[in-house]
N, C-alpha and C positions, 0 to 999 in steps of 0.2 A: 538290021544287022543283029545277029544272034550273039548274045554274051557267052563267053566260054568260062567255065568254072575250072579253076586250077587249085589243087590241094598241095600244100607245102608240108614238109616233114617237121619243120620247126618254125617258131615265130621269127627267128633270125633270117631264115631263107625267105620268108614272106616279106620281111622288112627290106631286104636287098632288092627283091623284085619290085615292090611298090616304089622304092627310092629311084630305081631306074625309070619307071613310068613317069614319076614326077619330074625327073631331069629332062625327059623327052618333051613333056608339056612346056617346061621352061624354055627349052631351045626353040621349039616350034613357035611359041607366042612371045618370046623375048620378054618374059616377066618372071620374077621370083615367085615361088609358090606361096609364101606367106603373104606377100603383097597382093597377089591374086585373090587369096582366100578372104582377106579383109574386105577387098572391094566386092567380091562375090557375096559375102555375108551381108553387106550393106545394100545389096540389090543393084549394084552398078554394072554387073557383067552380063545380065540377061540369063536366059535359061537354055542356051544352046547345049546340045548333047555333050559336046566336048567340055564345056564348063562344068556341067553336072558330074561327068566322069572324073574330072580333075579334082573337084571338091570332095567327091566320095573317096578318091584315092588318098587325098590329104588327110581326111578324117581317119581312114584306115591306118595310114602311116602313124598318126598321133597315138592311136590306140595300141598299135604294136610296140611303139617306142615306150609307152607307159608300162605295158606288160613286161617288156624286157628289163626296164629299170627296176621294177618291183622284184622280179626274179633275182636280179643281181644284188639288191639290198638284202633280200632274204637269205641269199647264199653267203653273204659276208659275215 
């Protein structure tokens, strides 16, 4: 399966998109993302492609959220 690259015009647009993907993982696997990531980080989830993608999306989500929080603090 070939990965598709998508460019967003703002970090907020990217955050919305990655949040939707995280929600889809949660619904599909009936597990909260934070709980999944803790278990994944401890090696309990294996290295299935779905889990790797979910973990990468969560790391991306955290980075985007951090960036937006910093921008908001600097704007205030």
